[in-house]
C-alpha positions, 0 to 999 in steps of 0.5 A: 386590500379590502377586508370585511364580512361578505355575508349580508346578514353579518353586514346588517348586524354590524351596521345596526350595532354601529348605528346604535353606538353613534346614536348613544354617543350623540345622546351622551354628547347632548347630555354633556353639553346640557349639564356642563358649562364647557370650561375651555370654551368659556375661558376662550369666550370671556378672553375674546370679549376683552379685545378692545378693552383695557384688560389683557385677554391672557392675564385678566382675572375677574373680580366682584364689580366686573361684568359677568360676561368676563367671568370664567369660573375655571380661571384660578386666581393667582396663576401666572396666566388665565388659561387662554391659550388661543392666538389673537388670530383665533380670537379675532375671527371668532369675536363676532360669534362670541358676543352672543349670549353664552348659552347660544354660543355653547350649543352653536359651538357643539354643532359646529364641532360635529360639523367639523367632524362630518366635514373631515370625513366627507372631504376625505371620502370624496378624495379617496382612492380605496374603500376599506370600509370596515377599517375606516368605520372602526377608526371613524366611529371608534374616535367619534364614539369615544372619550376623545370626542366627548371631551372635545365637546364637553370642554368646548375645544377646537381640535376637530376644527384643526382636523377639518383644516388639514382635510381641507388642505388635502382636498384642495391640493389634490384637486386638478383645477388651475389654482387648487395647489396655490389655494391650498398653500395659502390656506397652509400659510394662514394655518400657522396664525391659528395653530403655530405648530402648523408652521412645520407642515411647510417642510415636506412641500419644501423638500419636494420642491412644490413651488406653487404650494410654497408660493401660496404658503408665502402669500398666506403668511404675508396676508396673515401678517397684514390682517391678523398680526400688525393690527393686533400686535399688542395681543401677540406680545401678550400671547407669547408672554403667556406661553412663556408663563405656561412653560414655567408652570408645566416644564419648569414645574415652578411651584405656584402660590395661588392667591386665595380670593375672599369672594364667591362667584355668582351662582348664576352667570349669564343666566346659566348655573353650570359654568363651573361644572366639569366632567372627568374622562379616561383620556384626559391627559396624554404624555408629552416628550417633556416628561422624559426630561424630568426623569431622575438624574436629568436636568430639565432643559428647553434647549435639549428638548428642542434640539432633540425635536430638531434632530428627529425632524431632520432625520425624518426629512432626510429619509423621506427625501432619500426614499422618494429620490427617483419618484415623487411620493403620492399626495397622501404620503406628503400629507401624512408626513406633514401631520406627523411633523405637526403632531411631533411638534405638539408632543415636544411642546413644553406644555401639557397635552390634554386627551381631547388632542387625540381627536386630531388622529381622525385625519391621518388615520382616515387618510391612511386607510382610504388611500394606502395598500396596507398589509394584514400585519399593518392593519393588525398593528393599527387596530392594536395601537388604536385600541391601546390609544383609545382606552377601550374596551379596557382602560390603559391610563398613561400607557395609552401614549404607547398606542399613539406612538405606534400610530405615529410609527405607522403613519411615518412608515407609510409616508416613506413607502416607495411604491412602484409605478405610483398612480397617485403622484404629487402634481408637478 
């Protein structure tokens, strides 16, 4: 269903407002990158620079006398790990870039993140079936002109990169060239080395018996093991050890005794004075399922958390298979389910979820609006849940999680629609 004003003047006014909103957001993003040091990016950069040294990129803490290239002011002395949560594969791929001066990296990464956002939009538009212009504009500009996007850039995070990767998988898969499906599968297999949660996206393709994609996934998995794991085994062991420490900090909620340090960080680090500057945002923390296991009367249990997740995944896969028993689902429906499982894996993780994680919803919501025939009530529910999750124009605080769950429900229900005489089917 196509919606939007038909009056040309109304269209121009809306276009002008959206254009000004985008320009203002880009100005704010520029200001944030200039004023703030990108604490998460700094931790990732300093940790990556430790590859090949005697220090662990996951447990190293700077001390006077060490090279300032390894100093991240955001690392809290005495914590169980230093805040670096990316895999050795991420560090390996980005190692050459991270050897540049940090000021250069800071601006390059911001530009790259904006490029990921633009790339995501272009890839999905290029493979779109419908043109729901105004809902698409609402979601696109609503997410990119928000605290989700600004927090992503200010912290120097990489969730728009994951968003782009999902779009690349979808774009490649739906191409009708000889090796497109295989290449998409290879990329899917490699994805889990950069974002372990992404391993779960295999399941929708598995139950649909998409053997060519699965073959590619296996090739990607084997390539990743050979190129990204075996040569860096000690770092992978350190990575999993660090993840265990974060589980203790965030899920077990072990009280931390931070070690006070009797020294001051240099005021100027790599020629910059703002590496300790951090900005607050309205969407900084998103709730996770683990929080419910700490309600009064419940004993926190990782087994219960994972068992609940596994049960939910099996139920969703069962209904997806049953609904599409007689006709293959559309390509976008498979990818909607894949993303839903991926975000559920993130929600059921025992660690924290920061607000910038929410920018990942750019992929499934655009995919939904560009390909699905939505009813008016679905569009209304999408707008309501989106604004609730978005924290705009009002701030809903912790209740924004309700909006995200509503969006997840919309994505799941659309993935399980059984359209008659579907024109967009999975390639056999």
